[in-house]
N, C-alpha and C positions, 0 to 999 in steps of 0.2 A: 157734749151730756144729751148722749141720746139710748132708748132701751130698740132693742131690733127680736120680734118673735116671729115664731113661725105658728101658724094658727090652720085650724082646721074646723069648715064649718060647712053644712052641706054635704059631707063627702068632699070638699073640695079646700085645698089649701092654698092657701096668702102667706105671702111674705111683708110683714110690713114693721116700719121704725116711727115710733114716737117722740118727736122733737117736743120740747120746752115740756116734757112732763111733771115736773116739781110744781105746775101752776096745779095741777088737781091737790097734791097733797096741801096747796095751801088755800085751799077752800073752793078755786074758781070749776066750774064744771060748762065752760064754754069752750068747745072742740071744735077745730076743721078738717076736713079730710081733703088732701092734695095728691097729685100724682108726682112720682117721681121725677125732677127736670121742668116740673110745670113752671111757668114765667107768671109769677104775681104784680096784679097790677098794685101800685104803692095807695091807693087808697083802701084795698083791701087789705092791705099786707099789716099795715097800721094796727091791726085786732089783735095779730100775732104776737105782741107783745104781752099782752094778759090771757094766751088761751093756747090750750096743748093743742098740737098740729100731729095727724094721722098720714104718715108718707106712705102709699100704696105702692108696693115695687114689683110690678106683673114678671113673671116668668115664664117662657116657654114650658118647663118642666117643673112639676113640682119639689119647692126646695127639701131637701133633708137634713140640711145640718147647716152652722151660720160658723161665723170666728169674725169677732172686729180684732182690729190690730192696735196694741194698746199706745203704738208711736204715734202715728196721725191717725187713726179713727178711722180708716178706710175700711169695706167690709168682704168681707169672703163668701158665698156661698155656693154649697153645695149640691148637686144634681145627678142624677142621672150621670153619667161617664162627662161630665164636665162641670167646669168652676166658674163660677161668676164671679167679678170682682168690679164692687161701686168702690168710687174714690168718693170723699167726703168735701164737699163743697163750700165755703162761706161766700153766699149771696146777697151782694149790699141790695138795700131796699133805696136806701138813704141813706143822708151818714149818721142817724140817729137809729138807725136798725139794718140790723144783718142777722141773716136768719142761715140754719142749718139743710143744705138738701145732699144729695147724691146722683154722683151721675155715672151710667156704667159704661168703664172703659176698657176691657179686657172677658175675654172667655177661653178659660183652658178644655178644650175638646181631650180628654182623656176614653180609649175605646177600652170597653170592657171594665168598667171600675164605677162602682157604686160606693160612694164613701160616707163609711160608718161615724167617721170626727173629722172636722178638717181643724185647723191652726194657724192662723195668720201673722206674722210680725216682720215688719220693716223688711216687705218685699221677699220673707222664704214662708213657704208653705207646708204645711204637714198633713199628710193625709193617712187617715187609714180604713182597713176594711177589717173583716173581723179579725182574720190574723196577719194582715201586708199594714208594713208603716212605709210611708215615702218621703220625703222629703226632699224639696225643693229648692230653687232659688230665683228670683226673677232677674235676672241684669240685664242693666241699660245697654244699649246700642248705638253707635250713633249710624248714622241715615243718609243716605246721598242728598243732595239737595234735589237734586231734580226728581225725585221719585215722591211722586202724587199717589200711587194706589194702594189701597187698602193694606195695611202692615198684614199679613198674616204667615206664619212661620211654622214650619213642621220640623219635627226635633226626631231626626233618622235615630234609629235603632241599631247598634252594631249586627251585625248577622250570629254570631257567638254569645248567643240570650244564655240565662241561667238555668243550669240544671235543670229537668222536670217542669218544662212551660205546662201552656194551658194543655188539658189534655183533650186528646181528638173528641173531636164531637162526632163520629163515625156513629149511626143510625142506632148497630147492634151497643154500643156501651149506653147509647141514653137508654135500652132497655133494662138494663142491669142495675135495677132498682133496691137490691140489697148491697151494693157496692158503694165502699166510701172512696174516692181518690184523694190520695193525700201528699200532698207535696213535701219536700222535703226543707227543712227550714235552711236558711240563707241569711248571712249578712253580707253587706256591698256598701265599701265607705268611697266618699270621693269619688276619682275618677270611674272605679268601677263599677259604682252604681249604673250607670249605662248599660249597664247588663241587662236592665231589669226587668226588659222585653214589655216597657210600659209606653208607647209611645203620646208624646202629648204635640198636640198644633195649637198656636197660639190665634186668634181672630181680635185683631182691634174693633172696638164699637166706638169709640167716640169720634168728633168730628177732626178731620185733621187739621191742624193748626202748626205754624213755626215753634209751639210748645209742646206739642204732643209728644207723648217719651214713646221710645220702643224698645221692645223686651225680647230675649231672649231666656232660654230655661235652663239652668244647670243642677243637675244631678246629685246630690249631695248624700244620701243614705237611701238605701231600701233593706228593709228588714221583714223578712218572712219567717215566720211561727209556725209548727208544727202542732196539730190540736194534742191533748191528753190522751193517751191510751192508757186502759187497765185491764187486768184480768177480768175485771166486771161490764167492759163495753166501753163502744165509744164515749166520750165525755162530750157535748155538742153542747157543752156552758164557758169553753176555751176561745175568750174572746178579747180580744183588745177593748180598754176602756181609758177614758183620763188623759188623753190626747193633751198638751199644751205647748206653747211656746211661751219661755218665761226671756223679760228683756233685765237687764243690768245694767244700769247707766252709770257714767264714769261722774265719782264721787266731786260733786262742786264746792270749790273750797270758798267761794265768795259769796254772800244773797244777794251780788249783783246779776250771779248768771241765772240769765232764765228760759235758757235752752238748757233741754236732757239731751245731752248727746250717748248715743247706745254704746256701748263695749262691749257686752257679750252677748249671746246668745244661747240659752237653754234649751232641748225639747225633751219630755218626758213625757212615755205613756207605758202603761203597765196591762200586764196579765194577772186574770184571777191570786195568783199566787206568788209573781213576780214582780219589782217595778224597774224601768231603767229608765236611766239619767245621761244625756248625751251634753256635749259641747260643741254645738256649731260655731265655729270662729275660721280661721284662720285651716283648720283641720278640723273634721269631726270625729270625735272619739267618745266613748261611753265612760265615764269616769266615776258612775254609782251603777249597782244593783244592790235590790231593796227583795229580802225574802222576809214576806209575810206569815205570822202566826197563823193564819188562816185565809179564809179565801174572801177576798175585796173585793167591795161593791162600786165604790168611786174613789180617788185621790184629787190633791188639791198641791200644787207647789208654789210654797213663796222663795225667795230671796232666803232667809231663814231656816225653814222648815220643810218635809211632806209630811200632810195631812190625811190620814185611808179612810176609809171607814170599811169595815167589815160588818157583818149578820146584827154582830150585838156590842161593836166597840170603835171608839173613835181612837185610833193611835197616830202619834208623833213622831217622824225620825227626821234624825240632822241632817243637811244638806252641803255640799260643796261648792254651792254656785259663788261664795264670795272668795273661795282659795282661787277655782280656776280663772274668776275676774278681774283679781287682786294682781294677779302673774299677768293680763293681759293691758292692766294700763301703769303699770310700776314695771320697769326693765331693775331695778338693784334688786327686784326681791329674791329671793336665794340669794344670795352674795353675805359679804362680811357686814353689808351697810344694814340688809335687810330682811327681813324671813316671814313666812307665812308657813301655817301645817299644809302637809300637801293635798293635793288632789285625793291622790290614792289611800286617804287614811279611811280607814273602816267605819262606815256609818251604824249611827246606836241610835236604839230607841228612849225616847225620853219622857212619855208619858203615854199613858191607855186609859181610857175611860169608857166607863159603860154604858150604853142606853140601848133602847129597845128598838129594834127595827131599822134603821139607821138607811135612808134611801138615797139622798143626795147630800152634795156640799160644795159650798164656796164659801171664795175670800176676799176679806174686803179690808184694809188696813189692819189695825188689830183685834178684828171679830173673824169669827167662824160661824157661820149657816150653816145650820144641820135642819135637814128635815128628815123626818121619820113617820113609822108606820107603828100604832100600837100592836096588832098582829103579828106576831111573828114569821106567819105565813108566807110565801114567796106568792105572794098573790099576782103581779105583772109581772112578765118580762119586760128586760130591759130593751132590748131590741130584736127583730125579729131575723133568720137569720138567712143571708141574703146571697151565698158564696154557692156557687152552683156544685164544686166539691161535696157539698155535703149532701146528703138523703132528702130525697123528694118528700118523704114524711117528715122530715123538719117546718114542712109549712105548713102542715096541718097543725101545729098549736099556736093556741089562739087566747087570747086574755080570760083568764076566767070569769070576772067581774067586770062591772065600770068601777075604776079606783076613783071615778069623781065622787063618785055616789055614795062610798065610805066612809065611815065614823073613822077615829081614832090617826087620823094627821096630824103631824103634830111640827110646829115651827121651832128651833133656838139658836138665840142669837150670842154665842160665846164668846165672850173679849177672853184673848189670849193673854199669859205673863207677859208683865213687861220684858222687855229684855235685860233689865239691873237686874231686877228680883232673880229671872233664869239663873242669869249668871253668879249671882251672887250661891243660888244655892247650888251650882257645878263645882264653882270653888271651893265649896264648904263639903261639898260630896268626896270631891278630889282629896281631903286632908285622911281621906281615911287610908289610902293607899301610901300619902306621906312618908310611913317612917319604915317601910316593905320595899319601897325604892323600883316601883312596879312602870315598866307603859303603861297601865291603866291608868297612873296618876299625872301622864303626859295626855294619856289620850282625852281624859277629860277636861284638863286645863285648852288642850289646842281647841275642843268643843266650842267652848266658853270665850276663848277667841275667836275664832270665825263666826260665834253670835255676834261679838260687839261689831267685828270688822263688817260684818252684813246691817248691821243695822247703821254705820257709819256710812257707809256707801249707799243709804236708802238716799235716793231727791231731796226728800224733804227733810233729809239731817238737821240743816242749819236751821227749819225753822222748827226744831224740835224741845221741849221744854226739857228733855235729856240730853241736851248738848252736851254740855258739860259734863254730866255726871260719866255719858257712852266715851269721853276722851279721856278721862281720869281711869275708869274700868279697864280701856283700851293697853294703857301706859301701864297701868297694874297685872294685867293679864301676859302682858310681854315680860313683865319681872317675871311671875312666878314660873313662867315657861325656861325663863334664864335662869331660876333658883333648882327646877328640873334638872335642866341640862347640864349644870353645874354640880351637881350632888349626884348626880347616879350616873354608874356606866353604864352607857349606852353609846352605840357607834354612831349614833346622831351628835355628840359631844360636841361638835365647833357651833353650834347654833347658840349655845350659849352667848356667844359674842352678839351676835345683831340682835338677839331680844333685848340684854341688857340695854344695849346701844337705841333700840325704840323706845323704851322703858322710860328713858331721860333720867336714868341714877349715876351719880356720880362714883367713879371707884371705892372713894371712902365709905359710902353707902351699902354697895354690892359686899365690900368687906366685912361691913357690921353684919348684914344677913345672913356670910355666910364663913366667917372665923370666929369661932368662940375666943371670949376675952381669957386671957389667962397665958400662963406657959403651956399647957398642955401642949404634946403632939399630938396633930389630927392628922386624919386619911384625908387628900384632896385627889379629887379627883379630874379626870381629863382638862372637861367641860372647862372647871374651875383655870387650872392652868392655862388652857387656850385664851382665856377673856381674859385672863391678866396679861398674859406675854404680849397680844395685840393690844392691848390698852394702853400698857409703858413703853409700847417700842412709836407710838403715836406722836403725835406734837400735840398734847396737850398742856393746855393752861394749867388743869389742874395740879396742884400740887399735895402730898402726901404726909400728913402730921409725921412727927419722927416717929411715933411709935409706930402708927401705918407702914412707915415705909420698912421699919426694922421688922417688922411682922412679915412683909414682901419679902424680904430677904432670906429670912430664917423658912418659910414657905418653897423659895427656890432652891434652896443649898438641901432641901430635903427630897425634891420632887425632882430638879433639875438644877445640877449646880453649873452645865456648862453654860446656863445663861446668864448667870451671876453679872459679868462684865456687862453685856448688854443690858440688862434690868438697873444698874448702875450709871451707866450713861445717861438715862429718862430726864427728863425733866422732871419728872413727877416724883422723884426720888432725891429733887434738891436738901430735902431736910433732913435724910438718914445721917446717922452717927459713923463719919469716916473710919474712925476705931474701932467700930463691930464690921463694918465693909469690909476692912482689911484682914480682920481675923477669919472671914469666913474665905476671901479671896487668896489667901494665905494654905486654908486646907486644901482650895479646890486645885492650887497649884501643885501639892505634892501630886495630886493624881491625875490632871491634863493640863500641865504647862503649855503656854501658848503667847503668841506676842502681843495679842488684845489683851490678855490677863494682864500683861508687866504694864504696856501702857497703861490699865485702868489703873493699877497700882501707883504709877507716878501722878496719873491726876488726883488720887485722891491725895499723894502727899502732897501735890500742891495746896490742896482744900486746906490741908493741916497747918501749911507753910514750914514743911520737914523737905528743907531745898540736900540736903545730904542725902537724903533717904530716893527724892527725884533723882538723882544723878547719880545715884549707883542703879537703880532699876532702867534710868535711859540708859547706862552703857552695858548693859548685859546683851544688844544687838547692837549690829552694823546698822548706820542710816538710812540704807536701800530697804533692808530689811523691818524697819521702823516705819517707814514710808507705807510699803505695802500694808502694816496690822492697822493702822488709819485705816483702810477698806473696810476691813470687816467688821468697825465699830466707829464710823465718821461722825458720830455725834460727841466724839472726846473731841474734837476740832470744830463741829457748828451745829447748834440747834435751829429749829424752828419756830418761829412764834409770830403766829398770826399770817403762813404765808410767807415769812421774810426769814431767809439764813441769818441767823446769828452770831457770831465767835464767843468760842468758849474761853473760860479764863486759860487751857492747858492752851489754847488758840496764841491768845497775848503775850506768855510766858514764851513761848516761841518761837514771834515776831522778835522780842529780844533779845534772847537768848540765840537759838536756831532758825534764822528765816529762812536758809538753807534747805532744811528738813522740813519746814512747813509749807515752800512753794513745792515740795518734791511731792507732797504728801496729797497736798490741791493738785496737784495733777495728776496724781493714781488714782482720785475721786473722781476726779474728769471723765480719764481713758475707761472707767467699769462703771458710769452710770449712776455716779452718788452724786452728785452736782452738776448742774446746768452752766455753762459760760457767763448768761448773766449772770444770776446765782452766785458762780466767783469772783463776778464784777463786783456785785454789791457787798458780799464776805469780807475782801479787802478792804474796799472802800470805810467799811467799820470798823473793823479791827487796825485802821492808819489814822480813824478817826477826819478822813478828809469828805469834804462837801461834794455835792453831786457831781459837777461838774471839774472837778479835781484827778489826775489822774495819779496815785501814790507810787512810788518807783518800785514799790514791792509786787504790785499788782501788773506790769512791765515786765516785771522779772517772771512772774508767773505767764504772763502771755508768750516770751519768750522761751522760757522753757517747755511749755507746751507743743510752742512749732517744732521742736527736736522733734518728739514722740507722737502727735496726731497725724492721721493718717488719711481725715474725713478733707476732701475737697474743700466743701465747703465751709466748715469749722477754721480751714488754713487760710481763704482767701479771708476770712472776717477777719482772724487775730492779724494777717499780713496788712491791713487797713489799720487796724487799733492801733499797732505798732508806728507804723509809719505816720498818721496823724497825731501819734506823742511825742515821735522825734521832731516833726515838724514843728509843730505847738511849741515843743519846749526852743529848738536852734532859731525862731523867727521871735520869740519873745525873750531871749537870750538866760533861760531858766537855768538852773541848775536842777537837778535831781536830788530829794529830800536827805535821798540815802544811796550810798554804793553800790552800782550795779554789783548783781552778784557775779556776771561776766562780763569777760570785755569781749567787745570785736571780736578778737582772733578767739576766743573761747567757740563764739557762735559760728562764726566760718569753720572754725575744726569741727564744729560737731553737728552742725544743724544744712542739709542743702541750699534749706531755702536764703542764705545768705550766701553771696558768691565773692568771689576775688576782686577787689578793687583793680580795674585797670588801668595799665599806667600813664594812658593821658590821662584820667583823673588824677592820680598822683602828682604829674607836671603841672595841672593846674590850683591843685592846692600848693603847690610848694613856693607860689610864688605869691600866695596871700597874704590877708592880714595876722596880725599876731595876735586878733582880738578870739577870732575860730576855734585856738588852741585851747582854749576852756570850755567850748563846746564839741571837743576833738568825738569822743566817743558817740556822741547821739549820731556828728555828721556822717564818721563810718559807717557806722550802724543803719543809718538812710542810703548812703550811698551802698554798701554789701547789697541792700536788700535787691535796689534797682540794677546791681550786676548780676544778679541771679534770675534764671528765668522763670520763677515761681508766681511772683508776685503780678497780679492784672494790671496791665498801666493803666489801661483806660478807664479801669475803675478809682484808681489810686490819686487820678490828676486833679480830682476837685481838691483832694487832700492837700495838692503840693502847689496851691495857688499861691500860698503866704508866702514863700522861696521865688523871688525875681531872680531875673539876668543882672541885677546890680553889683551882686557880689561873685566870689568865684564859687563858692557854694550852689548858689541862685541855678548858676550858670553850668557849674557838672549836672546836678540835677535835671534840669534843662534839655542838656545834652543826650543823658541817657535815656529819657524820656522819650526823645526823637529817632534815637538808635533801636530802641524796644518796639517802636510804632513801624520801624524802615524809612521812615524822614530822611534819610542820609542828609541831603542834600540841602535840606534847613539845619541842619548839625553843622556841617561843612561852614554854613555863613555865619553860624553862631559865633562858631569858633575862628574864624576869619576876623567876627567883626571887632570879637571880644578879647581873644587871648588865640595868635595867630602861631605863637610858640607850640602850640599841643595842637594845632591841626595837622601835621606831620607823622604826629603820633599815635593821633586818631585814623587816620588815615590806614597806618601800618598795622591796627589794631581792628581794624573794621571794615576797611575795603577790601573783601576778601573775594573768591569765589564769584559770585553771580554778580557782585559788588564791585569787582574790580574794576570796570570800564569809568567808573565814578572817576579816575585818576586824572585821566586822559578830560574825558567829558566834563567835570566837574570841577574839579583841584587844582588844575594845571591852566586852564582857562581865567578863575577866579583869582589866579597869585599873579598870572602875569596885566591882568585888568588893575590890582589891584599896585604894583608894584610899577605901570604905568604913572597911576595916579598919583603916587608918593615919592617917586623917585628915590632918592638914595639914602631917601630921610626914613627910611624901614627898610632897616638893612635885614630883619626877621623874616621879613617877604622874600627877597634875593638871596638868604641863605636855603630857605624851605623850597624854595623851587630848584635850588643848584644842588642843593647835597643829598636831595631824597627826590625830587617829584620826576624832575628828568629822566632818572636814573632808571625808575620802575618804568616809566612812557617807553622808553627806549629798548628795555629788553622787551615788553609785550607787545609793541609793535613792529609794522613792517614800518621799511625807511620810506617809502608814500606817504604811508597813515600818519607817518611822525612829523614829515614836511609838512602836512598838511593843515598842523596843528599850529606849529610857530607862527609866533605874529609878524605880521609884514613889516613894522618897525622894530622889528630885533637887531638886537647887536648880532654879529654874526660871531663872533668870536667869543661872544658868550657859550652860544648854541652848539660850535662848530664839536667841541669832544664830546659833545649828547649823538650830534650825529656821526662821528667816526665811529661809535661803541655800537651805533645801530648797526651802521653797512656791518663791521667785524664782523658781528652775531651771524649776519646772514653769510658771507662768508666761511665760516667756520661750518657751519651748519652745511 
C-alpha cells in the first residue's frame, strides 16, 4: 500500500514513494524522509508505525512515466532510452515492525526510445511512444554456478527488420523542415515481433547472491500506427494513450485460499477514435476493437467494462476478458458440458453520460474517479510530441496557461451500478427481442452472462455480499441462454445443451419452460431436440412423469421418429405408457423397419407382460441378427446407475429363456466397445445374483465366447487367466457349475484356437484316474485343452494352478503340461516316471522330437535303466517301456559305438542283444 509520484520543483524532476500515507488522513502530521534502500536504525524506525515515510528514489535521468505491478507491487520507471525496475521489499526491523522499501534491480536499455507510457504486470512490460506499442516479457533463465560477473544481456535484432525502419539521419534530410516522414503501419505478433528493430540490453543492478534472478527478454507484440491524414492537413493529435495491463486471476473456490493465482493477462491501448484489447497468454491475440463515437481523451479497462472519456461524455463498453479467461481456466468450456459466449462476440456500448470537459479517469473497485475542467476549451496538451518523424514546428506548441492556477476543476466519484442490477436491466431489455427471435436477444443475454461471470472470477467474490445473488444470476443467465438456443433457429443451436446443464435445471423444468400444456402441436427447433436427445441418452437418475414422457414421445415422433427406440430405452422414460409407445413404434415401423425397433417392441411387450407379442417380435429375426441389434441400442440389456452397469428386465428374461442370445449380445457389445470387460463381469454377477467373489457359469460362458472372437492380445491373456482360475477353483473345490455350460469342450476345441487338442499321453494318464474325477470332466478337459494350446502364458498362469497338486492324476497332467510348455522336459520325465511310468513313453513319443530327441538316450534311457535296476522284476511297466520303445528309438537314431556306450555294465546281454543287432544291421544296410 504505497503511492508513487513524479514531482517537479525548481525545474527538477523527482521520483518519490509515499509509504504509510494513510496516517495523514488519520490526523497524524509526522513525516520522515529517507533514501531508497537506506538501512534504518531500530530506535529510529520505531516511529515509522505512526508516521508517513517519503522515500526518495534518485535516477540518473528524469522519470517520464511510471507503472506499479498489481500482482507483486514492483515498480517500473520509464526514462529516456531506458526503463528502471524497482523490486518491492519487506524489510523486517524487528518482530513487531516490517516496513516497505524498494531495491533497484534491473535496467532495460532501449536505444532511440522515449516512452510516453509504460505498464508493468507479472514481469510483462508494455511501452508506448506516440504511435508505437511494444510488449515484452522478462523470462527467468538458469545461470551457471560459476558465473560471478554482472548479468548483462543484449538482445540481438535480426538483420531483416520491419520495412520502413528509422529514417536516415543524412544532413540534407534534417534540413527538410516542411516534410513529415511517416512509417507505414505494422503489426507483429509472437516471434515475429523481434523484427521491430528495437534492441534491448539488460543490466542487473542488485547485489549478486544465490537468490539473484536472471532474465532474458521475450518479444510478444509490436504495433506501429500511421498518423491520421486528411485533405485538410496532417493531424498531429493522433497519439496513443491509456496503456494498461490488466490481470485476471483464477477463481477462488474456498475462502481459505489467500494467494491469488494469475490466470490471464490483457493489454489495452487506444488511439483517439479506436481502442484495442489484446490477450497475452500462450499466444498474443487481438480480441476486441472499440470504435468511439467521438475523439477519446482517456480510457480505463476493468474485468467487466471499458470506461472511456471524450470531450463531453463518459462512455461504457463491454469487454471480453472474462470470456477469454474462462477458456484458460476451464478445459471443458466449449464442449457439451459447459459453454461460454465467444471471445469474438461484438462489443456494445452500455451507457453514455454527459460531463463538461472530462480530463482524466481512473477506477477503484466499484467507483469511477473523474477529473473535469469546466471550460470546454482545450487549454493544456496531454503531452508534447517527441517522435522525430514529426515536424520540428510541433516543438513550438506550449501550454497556453498554467492549469494549476485556473478555476473550474471538478473531481467526481461515481458509483458504478451493481452487477446484479445491471444484469437485471440487460435481461429485461433482451425481452424486447424475445418474440422476434433474433440474435440480438442472444447477444444481450450473452453480455449479461459475461458480466456475471466476470464478477464471479473476481478475487474477492467469496467475501462479497452479493455472492449468493451472483451465483443465482449465473444459473439464471445460463437458463435464459439455453431457452434462446432451444427456441431460435440458430447455427449454434447445440449450445442449448451445455447452458441448460450449467443452469442446474432438471429435464422436467426445461420441458415446462418450452412445451405448452395441452395437446396442441408446437414447432420445435433443433436446439431443443438436441438437448432432449443428449439428456435422454445419458444415464440420468431423473425419471419423467407419465405425462412428460408421453409428451416427449410425441415431440420425437413429430421431429425425429428414427430416434424413438433410443428414447424409449432411456432410464428417464420408465414411467411412459407402453401402449402409447407401441402405437408410435408401429407407425414408425411402417416407414422404417429395423432390428432395434423390433427389439424395442419386444421390450415393451415384456413390460406389459404380453409374452405372445414378445415371442412374435423375437421370432422376426434370426438369433445372430438379434444379437447385432442389441449393439444398436445397448440400453435394452443394460443401463447405468451411478456409474454401475445394471441389467434390465429384458436381460433377466433372456437369462432364463435364451441365455445363448444374451451371451452373444454381450460379446457383440464388448467387441463394439459398448461395454468394458470389468463392466460385463459386474453385469453378469448382478444378473445371476452372485456375490463379489462368486463367478456364475453364465459369466464363464461369456468369457469362453469372447475368447472365440476377440483379437486383442491383452484382452485374450486376461480372459485365459480368468477361465483358468475358474476351472481350477471348481476342480479343487469339487464344485459343479450352477447351470449347464452353453458349449462343451469339444465345441470349444472346434471353434476356438485357444483350446488345443488334448495330447495322447494326457488321455493315458487320465484313463487310470479315479472315478470321482468324471463328475468334473468338463472343467478338467477344458483346463487341459487350454494348456495344450500355445495361447496362454504359462508363467502368468502358474500362480492360479497352485491348488492342483501332483497327488492326483489331474494335478500330474497339469504340472507336466506346464513343465513341457516351459521347456523343462527332464522335470516332466521325472514326474511321469515317479507318478505314472505307463505314460512316460507316450509322453516321449509326442514331445521328444526335433531338438529334444536327444533326451531319449540322454535322459529317458538312463532313468529307465536306473529305476529298473532298483525295482527289479517288481515293476514290469519299466521293463516294457524300456524294451518296447525306448531301446528301439535309440537303436534307430544312434551309431553302434554310441549305443554301446549307453548300455549299463551290469545289464543282461540277451536283453539288449536284439537292439544291438538292429543297430548294426541298420549300418550295413546304409
